[in-house]
C-alpha positions, 0 to 999 in steps of 0.5 A: 792151029785154027786158021784165021778164017776158022777164028773170025767165024768162031768169034762171032758165033762162039763169042759174040753170039754165045749167051752160056757164060761158061761156054762163052768164056772156054772160047775167049780163052781159047781164041784171044791172047791174054793181053788182046785189045779189042776197039769198037765205037765205044773205046778200048779195052784189054784182056780176056775178062773185059772182053768177056765182060763187054760180050756178056753186057752186049747180050744182056741187053739184046733180046733173046731171039737177036742172034749174030750172023755172017753176011759173007766170007771172011777175007784172009790176008796173012794173019789179018781177017775181015768179017761182016756181020749182022744182028738181029731176029732170027731170020728178020731184019738186022738192027745192027750190021758191023765189020770185025777186023782182027789181027791174029798171031800164033792162032790166037786174035791179039787186036779185034776192032769192030766197025759198025755201019750206019743207016740200019 
């Protein structure tokens, strides 16, 4: 079973950062509980299909040169993990930064919250 640090890192890079639909979906199926709740400033969605659609739309709007990258280590407390990240051109200044907070159970994400930073 994957640990919380690995789950959050893979979520950022292999789900939110993966432009290939099939590869992204395979990781979603591996990392997320079937009834996962994802909430960000735009609202909440439930389930793997909804998360996949949300990520696909986000990546479709982002320029191809943009990539997600962690900006610090994953912080873990039991089954809860926190990861700060940035999105922007590879090697360039980010256009948005934020924090993912994930609650895991049995090696899968059951709740994921994304907070966006202001002023970037």
